[in-house]
C-alpha positions in Angstrom: 195.5 92.8 33.2 193.4 95.9 34.0 189.9 96.2 32.6 189.8 98.1 29.3 187.5 101.1 29.3 186.0 100.7 25.8 184.0 104.0 26.0 187.3 105.9 26.7 189.1 103.9 24.0 186.5 104.9 21.3 186.5 108.5 22.6 190.3 108.6 22.1 189.8 107.4 18.5 187.2 110.2 17.9 189.7 112.7 19.3 192.4 111.3 17.0 190.2 111.7 14.0 189.6 115.3 14.8 193.3 115.9 15.4 194.0 114.6 11.9 191.5 117.1 10.4 193.4 119.9 12.3 196.8 118.6 11.3 198.6 121.3 9.3 200.2 120.5 6.0 204.0 120.4 6.1 206.0 122.6 3.8 206.3 119.9 1.0 205.2 119.9 -2.6 204.4 117.6 -5.4 204.3 113.9 -4.7 205.3 114.3 -1.1 202.4 116.6 -0.5 199.9 114.3 -2.2 201.2 111.4 -0.2 200.7 113.4 3.1 197.2 114.3 2.1 196.4 110.7 1.1 197.8 109.4 4.4 195.8 112.0 6.4 192.6 110.8 4.6 193.3 107.2 5.5 194.2 108.1 9.1 191.0 110.1 9.5 188.9 107.3 8.1 190.4 104.6 10.3 190.2 106.7 13.5 186.7 107.8 12.7 185.5 104.3 12.0 186.9 102.9 15.3 185.6 106.0 17.1 182.1 105.3 15.9 182.2 101.6 16.9 180.2 100.0 19.7 182.9 98.3 21.6 182.4 95.5 24.1 184.5 92.8 25.8 182.9 89.3 25.9 184.8 86.3 27.2 188.1 88.3 27.0 187.5 89.2 23.3 187.3 92.9 22.3 184.5 93.2 19.7 184.0 96.4 17.6 180.6 96.6 16.1 180.6 99.1 13.2 177.6 99.9 11.1 178.8 100.9 7.7 175.4 101.4 6.2 174.4 104.9 5.1 172.8 106.9 7.8 169.3 106.7 6.4 169.5 102.9 6.3 170.7 102.4 9.9 168.5 101.2 12.7 169.0 103.0 16.0 
């Protein structure tokens, strides 16, 4: 198995998060529209969280370290 480039992987997730923000709304209304908006919010959140992760591979295990504390409570 080829070595996983964790920096490139997290960069792709950051790009996906931004793509979700740019995604146009389809021509739907009512419940379908709300479902699309809700899914886009979840997609953005998921992609952004992984995009912000510090990723590493140790002993063959991919580890994503994600600091969920508010910005003013984070240590560099």
